One Martini backbone bead per residue (centre of mass of N, CA, C, O) as a GRO file, in nm:
protein
  316
    1MET     BB    1 -13.089  -5.246  -6.231
    2SER     BB    2 -13.250  -5.499  -6.128
    3ALA     BB    3 -13.277  -5.819  -6.138
    4VAL     BB    4 -13.474  -6.052  -6.281
    5PRO     BB    5 -13.660  -6.275  -6.165
    6SER     BB    6 -13.763  -6.599  -6.232
    7ILE     BB    7 -14.006  -6.539  -6.025
    8LEU     BB    8 -14.333  -6.417  -6.075
    9GLY     BB    9 -14.593  -6.208  -5.920
   10PHE     BB   10 -14.960  -6.164  -5.891
   11GLY     BB   11 -15.184  -6.050  -5.621
   12ALA     BB   12 -15.238  -6.131  -5.326
   13ILE     BB   13 -15.210  -5.904  -5.043
   14ALA     BB   14 -15.179  -5.939  -4.678
   15ILE     BB   15 -15.342  -5.871  -4.367
   16ASP     BB   16 -15.341  -6.066  -4.065
   17ASP     BB   17 -15.585  -6.145  -3.821
   18ILE     BB   18 -15.510  -6.379  -3.562
   19VAL     BB   19 -15.697  -6.647  -3.401
   20TYR     BB   20 -15.646  -6.867  -3.127
   21VAL     BB   21 -15.811  -7.168  -3.033
   22ASP     BB   22 -15.910  -7.448  -2.808
   23GLN     BB   23 -16.092  -7.529  -3.058
   24PRO     BB   24 -16.262  -7.647  -3.282
   25LEU     BB   25 -16.468  -7.508  -3.520
   26SER     BB   26 -16.714  -7.718  -3.463
   27ALA     BB   27 -16.780  -7.609  -3.167
   28GLY     BB   28 -16.847  -7.274  -3.213
   29LYS     BB   29 -16.642  -7.237  -2.956
   30GLY     BB   30 -16.376  -7.048  -2.790
   31LYS     BB   31 -16.073  -6.988  -2.644
   32VAL     BB   32 -15.836  -6.753  -2.634
   33LEU     BB   33 -15.479  -6.792  -2.682
   34GLN     BB   34 -15.415  -6.599  -2.941
   35SER     BB   35 -15.286  -6.294  -3.090
   36THR     BB   36 -15.217  -6.188  -3.432
   37ARG     BB   37 -14.998  -6.039  -3.684
   38ALA     BB   38 -14.989  -6.083  -4.040
   39PHE     BB   39 -14.858  -6.196  -4.343
   40GLY     BB   40 -15.015  -6.238  -4.679
   41GLY     BB   41 -15.118  -6.404  -4.948
   42ASN     BB   42 -15.087  -6.594  -5.203
   43VAL     BB   43 -14.847  -6.473  -5.372
   44ALA     BB   44 -14.673  -6.356  -5.149
   45THR     BB   45 -14.623  -6.632  -5.005
   46ALA     BB   46 -14.507  -6.784  -5.244
   47LEU     BB   47 -14.257  -6.583  -5.275
   48ALA     BB   48 -14.149  -6.628  -4.990
   49ALA     BB   49 -14.095  -6.930  -5.032
   50VAL     BB   50 -13.889  -6.908  -5.258
   51ALA     BB   51 -13.680  -6.744  -5.093
   52ARG     BB   52 -13.642  -6.946  -4.859
   53LEU     BB   53 -13.545  -7.180  -5.072
   54GLY     BB   54 -13.345  -6.984  -5.276
   55GLY     BB   55 -13.492  -6.811  -5.469
   56SER     BB   56 -13.623  -6.597  -5.721
   57ALA     BB   57 -13.843  -6.319  -5.632
   58GLY     BB   58 -14.130  -6.120  -5.779
   59PHE     BB   59 -14.332  -5.848  -5.722
   60ILE     BB   60 -14.598  -5.710  -5.968
   61GLY     BB   61 -14.798  -5.573  -5.811
   62TRP     BB   62 -14.976  -5.361  -5.639
   63LEU     BB   63 -14.840  -5.080  -5.462
   64GLY     BB   64 -14.755  -4.867  -5.245
   65SER     BB   65 -14.578  -4.545  -5.238
   66ALA     BB   66 -14.479  -4.588  -4.952
   67ASP     BB   67 -14.193  -4.668  -4.780
   68ASP     BB   68 -14.373  -4.761  -4.507
   69ASP     BB   69 -14.516  -4.988  -4.622
   70ALA     BB   70 -14.588  -5.287  -4.473
   71ALA     BB   71 -14.617  -5.483  -4.718
   72LEU     BB   72 -14.345  -5.397  -4.851
   73CYS     BB   73 -14.156  -5.449  -4.614
   74ASP     BB   74 -14.212  -5.751  -4.593
   75LEU     BB   75 -14.115  -5.840  -4.869
   76ILE     BB   76 -13.828  -5.751  -4.839
   77ALA     BB   77 -13.770  -5.918  -4.572
   78SER     BB   78 -13.842  -6.194  -4.750
   79GLY     BB   79 -13.677  -6.155  -5.041
   80VAL     BB   80 -13.860  -5.979  -5.223
   81GLU     BB   81 -13.898  -5.829  -5.514
   82THR     BB   82 -14.012  -5.465  -5.586
   83ALA     BB   83 -13.899  -5.287  -5.832
   84PHE     BB   84 -14.139  -5.374  -6.053
   85ALA     BB   85 -14.370  -5.258  -5.907
   86PRO     BB   86 -14.651  -5.095  -5.915
   87ARG     BB   87 -14.759  -4.768  -5.816
   88HIS     BB   88 -15.016  -4.653  -5.570
   89PRO     BB   89 -15.182  -4.459  -5.336
   90ASP     BB   90 -15.447  -4.680  -5.332
   91ALA     BB   91 -15.293  -4.908  -5.249
   92ARG     BB   92 -15.387  -5.217  -5.081
   93PRO     BB   93 -15.440  -5.460  -4.873
   94VAL     BB   94 -15.571  -5.726  -4.773
   95ARG     BB   95 -15.813  -5.789  -4.513
   96SER     BB   96 -15.783  -6.029  -4.241
   97ARG     BB   97 -15.977  -6.275  -4.053
   98ILE     BB   98 -15.845  -6.540  -3.839
   99THR     BB   99 -15.956  -6.864  -3.746
  100VAL     BB  100 -15.793  -7.098  -3.525
  101GLY     BB  101 -15.802  -7.416  -3.454
  102SER     BB  102 -15.680  -7.692  -3.265
  103ASP     BB  103 -15.655  -7.847  -3.569
  104GLY     BB  104 -15.572  -7.597  -3.790
  105ASP     BB  105 -15.813  -7.491  -3.876
  106ARG     BB  106 -15.986  -7.235  -4.083
  107PHE     BB  107 -16.128  -6.894  -4.084
  108ILE     BB  108 -16.187  -6.659  -4.352
  109ALA     BB  109 -16.214  -6.302  -4.330
  110TYR     BB  110 -16.251  -6.065  -4.606
  111ASP     BB  111 -16.116  -5.755  -4.760
  112ASP     BB  112 -16.104  -5.689  -5.132
  113ASP     BB  113 -16.119  -5.364  -5.149
  114ALA     BB  114 -15.878  -5.348  -5.396
  115MET     BB  115 -15.573  -5.331  -5.570
  116LEU     BB  116 -15.550  -5.559  -5.819
  117GLY     BB  117 -15.313  -5.681  -5.980
  118THR     BB  118 -15.189  -5.503  -6.265
  119ALA     BB  119 -15.052  -5.332  -6.494
  120PRO     BB  120 -15.156  -5.320  -6.829
  121ASP     BB  121 -14.841  -5.208  -6.907
  122PHE     BB  122 -14.665  -5.422  -6.849
  123PRO     BB  123 -14.348  -5.503  -6.932
  124ASP     BB  124 -14.213  -5.726  -7.149
  125GLU     BB  125 -13.910  -5.692  -7.076
  126ILE     BB  126 -13.951  -5.820  -6.798
  127LEU     BB  127 -14.110  -6.080  -6.843
  128SER     BB  128 -13.890  -6.210  -7.050
  129ARG     BB  129 -13.671  -6.262  -6.795
  130ALA     BB  130 -13.858  -6.485  -6.706
  131SER     BB  131 -14.007  -6.820  -6.626
  132VAL     BB  132 -14.238  -6.749  -6.398
  133LEU     BB  133 -14.596  -6.717  -6.337
  134ILE     BB  134 -14.787  -6.610  -6.061
  135VAL     BB  135 -15.131  -6.669  -5.999
  136ASP     BB  136 -15.456  -6.567  -5.920
  137SER     BB  137 -15.796  -6.488  -5.911
  138TYR     BB  138 -15.712  -6.169  -5.961
  139ALA     BB  139 -15.615  -6.196  -6.267
  140VAL     BB  140 -15.878  -6.106  -6.409
  141ARG     BB  141 -15.770  -5.795  -6.412
  142SER     BB  142 -15.496  -5.922  -6.595
  143LEU     BB  143 -15.512  -6.093  -6.867
  144ASN     BB  144 -15.317  -5.960  -7.069
  145VAL     BB  145 -15.060  -6.022  -6.901
  146VAL     BB  146 -15.091  -6.336  -6.907
  147ALA     BB  147 -15.095  -6.365  -7.211
  148ARG     BB  148 -14.808  -6.238  -7.260
  149ALA     BB  149 -14.651  -6.435  -7.088
  150ARG     BB  150 -14.716  -6.681  -7.250
  151ASP     BB  151 -14.609  -6.571  -7.527
  152LEU     BB  152 -14.308  -6.535  -7.398
  153GLY     BB  153 -14.271  -6.836  -7.232
  154LEU     BB  154 -14.407  -6.854  -6.973
  155ALA     BB  155 -14.491  -7.010  -6.689
  156VAL     BB  156 -14.825  -7.064  -6.585
  157LEU     BB  157 -14.934  -7.032  -6.243
  158GLY     BB  158 -15.236  -7.149  -6.099
  159ASP     BB  159 -15.427  -6.996  -5.812
  160ILE     BB  160 -15.750  -7.123  -5.781
  161GLU     BB  161 -16.054  -7.058  -5.568
  162TRP     BB  162 -16.242  -6.875  -5.762
  163SER     BB  163 -16.521  -6.737  -5.939
  164ALA     BB  164 -16.595  -6.492  -6.229
  165GLY     BB  165 -16.636  -6.673  -6.465
  166PRO     BB  166 -16.529  -6.625  -6.780
  167ALA     BB  167 -16.258  -6.505  -6.677
  168THR     BB  168 -16.170  -6.768  -6.525
  169ASP     BB  169 -16.168  -6.946  -6.772
  170ARG     BB  170 -15.944  -6.794  -6.915
  171LEU     BB  171 -15.729  -6.816  -6.698
  172MET     BB  172 -15.719  -7.127  -6.691
  173ALA     BB  173 -15.630  -7.151  -6.994
  174LEU     BB  174 -15.345  -6.999  -6.936
  175CYS     BB  175 -15.271  -7.237  -6.756
  176ASP     BB  176 -15.014  -7.489  -6.761
  177HIS     BB  177 -15.023  -7.471  -6.436
  178LEU     BB  178 -15.278  -7.629  -6.244
  179ILE     BB  179 -15.354  -7.527  -5.896
  180LEU     BB  180 -15.595  -7.675  -5.693
  181PRO     BB  181 -15.842  -7.696  -5.487
  182LEU     BB  182 -16.057  -7.950  -5.467
  183GLY     BB  183 -16.311  -7.787  -5.413
  184PHE     BB  184 -16.301  -7.609  -5.667
  185ALA     BB  185 -16.286  -7.835  -5.870
  186ARG     BB  186 -16.564  -7.943  -5.813
  187THR     BB  187 -16.713  -7.687  -5.896
  188ALA     BB  188 -16.596  -7.647  -6.187
  189THR     BB  189 -16.674  -7.951  -6.294
  190GLY     BB  190 -16.898  -8.143  -6.138
  191ARG     BB  191 -16.713  -8.335  -5.989
  192ARG     BB  192 -16.588  -8.599  -5.747
  193ALA     BB  193 -16.360  -8.743  -5.873
  194PRO     BB  194 -16.034  -8.688  -5.914
  195ALA     BB  195 -15.999  -8.817  -6.193
  196GLU     BB  196 -16.229  -8.651  -6.330
  197MET     BB  197 -16.113  -8.375  -6.269
  198LEU     BB  198 -15.841  -8.404  -6.418
  199ASP     BB  199 -15.976  -8.454  -6.698
  200ALA     BB  200 -16.156  -8.192  -6.711
  201LEU     BB  201 -15.881  -8.000  -6.684
  202TRP     BB  202 -15.764  -8.105  -6.928
  203SER     BB  203 -15.514  -8.018  -7.179
  204PRO     BB  204 -15.281  -7.985  -7.439
  205SER     BB  205 -15.151  -7.727  -7.288
  206ARG     BB  206 -15.074  -7.880  -7.050
  207PHE     BB  207 -14.843  -7.987  -6.792
  208ALA     BB  208 -15.039  -7.952  -6.533
  209VAL     BB  209 -15.249  -8.107  -6.279
  210VAL     BB  210 -15.346  -7.997  -5.952
  211LEU     BB  211 -15.470  -8.137  -5.638
  212THR     BB  212 -15.550  -8.014  -5.327
  213ASP     BB  213 -15.622  -8.198  -4.988
  214GLY     BB  214 -15.445  -8.169  -4.751
  215GLY     BB  215 -15.473  -8.444  -4.541
  216ARG     BB  216 -15.505  -8.623  -4.834
  217GLY     BB  217 -15.329  -8.468  -5.038
  218VAL     BB  218 -15.239  -8.539  -5.387
  219TYR     BB  219 -15.339  -8.472  -5.720
  220TYR     BB  220 -15.217  -8.586  -6.054
  221ARG     BB  221 -15.110  -8.453  -6.385
  222GLY     BB  222 -14.891  -8.514  -6.658
  223ARG     BB  223 -14.741  -8.491  -6.973
  224GLU     BB  224 -14.556  -8.758  -6.960
  225GLU     BB  225 -14.838  -8.889  -6.888
  226THR     BB  226 -15.165  -9.048  -6.830
  227ALA     BB  227 -15.150  -9.087  -6.556
  228LEU     BB  228 -15.277  -9.093  -6.226
  229TRP     BB  229 -15.211  -8.930  -5.904
  230HIS     BB  230 -15.131  -9.010  -5.551
  231LEU     BB  231 -15.024  -8.813  -5.272
  232PRO     BB  232 -14.966  -8.857  -4.975
  233PRO     BB  233 -14.932  -8.738  -4.668
  234HIS     BB  234 -14.763  -8.593  -4.444
  235ARG     BB  235 -14.654  -8.647  -4.102
  236VAL     BB  236 -14.749  -8.382  -3.901
  237ALA     BB  237 -14.754  -8.109  -3.680
  238ILE     BB  238 -15.044  -7.934  -3.652
  239VAL     BB  239 -15.098  -7.577  -3.623
  240ASP     BB  240 -15.118  -7.414  -3.921
  241SER     BB  241 -15.275  -7.394  -4.250
  242THR     BB  242 -15.181  -7.124  -4.323
  243GLY     BB  243 -15.037  -7.107  -4.650
  244ALA     BB  244 -14.985  -7.392  -4.767
  245GLY     BB  245 -15.071  -7.350  -5.062
  246ASP     BB  246 -14.881  -7.125  -5.124
  247CYS     BB  247 -14.618  -7.286  -5.070
  248PHE     BB  248 -14.668  -7.496  -5.287
  249HIS     BB  249 -14.649  -7.289  -5.530
  250GLY     BB  250 -14.357  -7.200  -5.478
  251ALA     BB  251 -14.217  -7.469  -5.483
  252TYR     BB  252 -14.313  -7.560  -5.764
  253ALA     BB  253 -14.177  -7.325  -5.915
  254LEU     BB  254 -13.890  -7.394  -5.834
  255ALA     BB  255 -13.873  -7.679  -5.942
  256LEU     BB  256 -13.930  -7.584  -6.239
  257THR     BB  257 -13.656  -7.423  -6.268
  258ARG     BB  258 -13.494  -7.709  -6.199
  259GLY     BB  259 -13.637  -7.946  -6.397
  260ALA     BB  260 -13.857  -8.092  -6.281
  261ASP     BB  261 -14.086  -8.313  -6.276
  262THR     BB  262 -14.394  -8.362  -6.175
  263ALA     BB  263 -14.327  -8.545  -5.937
  264GLY     BB  264 -14.114  -8.363  -5.821
  265ARG     BB  265 -14.272  -8.103  -5.780
  266VAL     BB  266 -14.487  -8.230  -5.590
  267ALA     BB  267 -14.305  -8.338  -5.370
  268PHE     BB  268 -14.165  -8.071  -5.297
  269ALA     BB  269 -14.426  -7.912  -5.230
  270ALA     BB  270 -14.553  -8.100  -5.017
  271ALA     BB  271 -14.319  -8.078  -4.815
  272ALA     BB  272 -14.323  -7.779  -4.771
  273ALA     BB  273 -14.621  -7.754  -4.681
  274ALA     BB  274 -14.594  -7.936  -4.432
  275LEU     BB  275 -14.384  -7.757  -4.282
  276SER     BB  276 -14.569  -7.490  -4.276
  277ILE     BB  277 -14.784  -7.615  -4.047
  278THR     BB  278 -14.571  -7.605  -3.782
  279GLY     BB  279 -14.666  -7.309  -3.774
  280ARG     BB  280 -14.758  -6.987  -3.747
  281GLY     BB  281 -14.898  -6.878  -3.985
  282GLY     BB  282 -14.779  -6.824  -4.322
  283ARG     BB  283 -14.444  -6.777  -4.244
  284GLU     BB  284 -14.294  -6.906  -3.994
  285ALA     BB  285 -14.263  -7.215  -4.151
  286LEU     BB  286 -14.097  -7.162  -4.377
  287PRO     BB  287 -13.883  -7.343  -4.564
  288THR     BB  288 -13.602  -7.485  -4.648
  289ASP     BB  289 -13.427  -7.670  -4.864
  290ASN     BB  290 -13.311  -7.866  -4.656
  291GLN     BB  291 -13.570  -7.948  -4.513
  292VAL     BB  292 -13.713  -8.071  -4.758
  293LYS     BB  293 -13.498  -8.286  -4.818
  294GLU     BB  294 -13.507  -8.431  -4.550
  295LEU     BB  295 -13.807  -8.522  -4.571
  296LEU     BB  296 -13.772  -8.674  -4.841
  297ALA     BB  297 -13.542  -8.875  -4.705
  298SER     BB  298 -13.729  -8.996  -4.526
  299ALA     BB  299 -13.896  -9.279  -4.427
  300SER     BB  300 -14.192  -9.124  -4.417
  301ALA     BB  301 -14.208  -9.072  -4.713
  302PRO     BB  302 -14.418  -9.065  -4.950
  303SER     BB  303 -14.578  -9.232  -5.216
  304ALA     BB  304 -14.692  -9.261  -5.522
  305VAL     BB  305 -15.012  -9.349  -5.659
  306GLU     BB  306 -15.225  -9.482  -5.861
  307LEU     BB  307 -15.518  -9.360  -5.996
  308LYS     BB  308 -15.845  -9.480  -5.970
  309TYR     BB  309 -16.171  -9.473  -6.085
  310ALA     BB  310 -16.284  -9.623  -5.825
  311GLN     BB  311 -16.230  -9.350  -5.688
  312LEU     BB  312 -16.518  -9.167  -5.635
  313ASP     BB  313 -16.415  -9.039  -5.349
  314THR     BB  314 -16.291  -8.835  -5.074
  315GLY     BB  315 -16.513  -8.760  -4.842
  316THR     BB  316 -16.584  -8.431  -4.852
   0.00000   0.00000   0.00000
């Protein structure tokens, strides 16, 4: 049997039909520059990022049973272990249609009427040999598996973008590393200031709360101290922001397995995510470990600054 990877994950796996246009999305319309098909999904891309960075990653969500299943083949080609994933003939990926504007912003229309989550009886014997479990919003369908992973001592890293009500509240409570887009954090907490959101999402069981805000950087709090921090963005040439948050989650998980503290995990993840938006699609520009380290060592790499409560709004 294959060795169990140190980082496991289950959640969205997607096939994306992407259209690039010559105007920003705010223009309302634009000329098609290029159309392409790519593979994506929050957790699938996060695990592909782990593999590209040199870590060991395994997808344990539902996969189709056919050996020529396109999503399965892509995971394997990306270096993600699939031997432990449950199979079902009705499993299929999420299908997405993505429009990317000239400024790199995108609009995603998706059909998620699919088998998501993982088998309810996924074995503890496999979970217990990993260190980190990455889950997304669809893990509300497999809360018992997330709870068992937490009880077995895995770090549960949550990539939550939307709410299904009380089940999502339970999922977020199980995540000791909670990494959210700032927009969803605002909705979930009813607060506007990043500092207030971080405090509202904090609990004694957390190791870190991280809020990603695209071109405005990252806000975070770690267990090591009570201070709140803002890491400004790296200045890179933006081509396509698709998958940047997923890359952030994967890089953060890898840094976690390497023993980095909160600041180190966030810095590594932010650099990886910045590099990921310099290519098209969610996977084309996933960086290597050396590329991330080079960016972090560059003179232009930003430094985190303490976040003050006087910063009442991000302006979004």
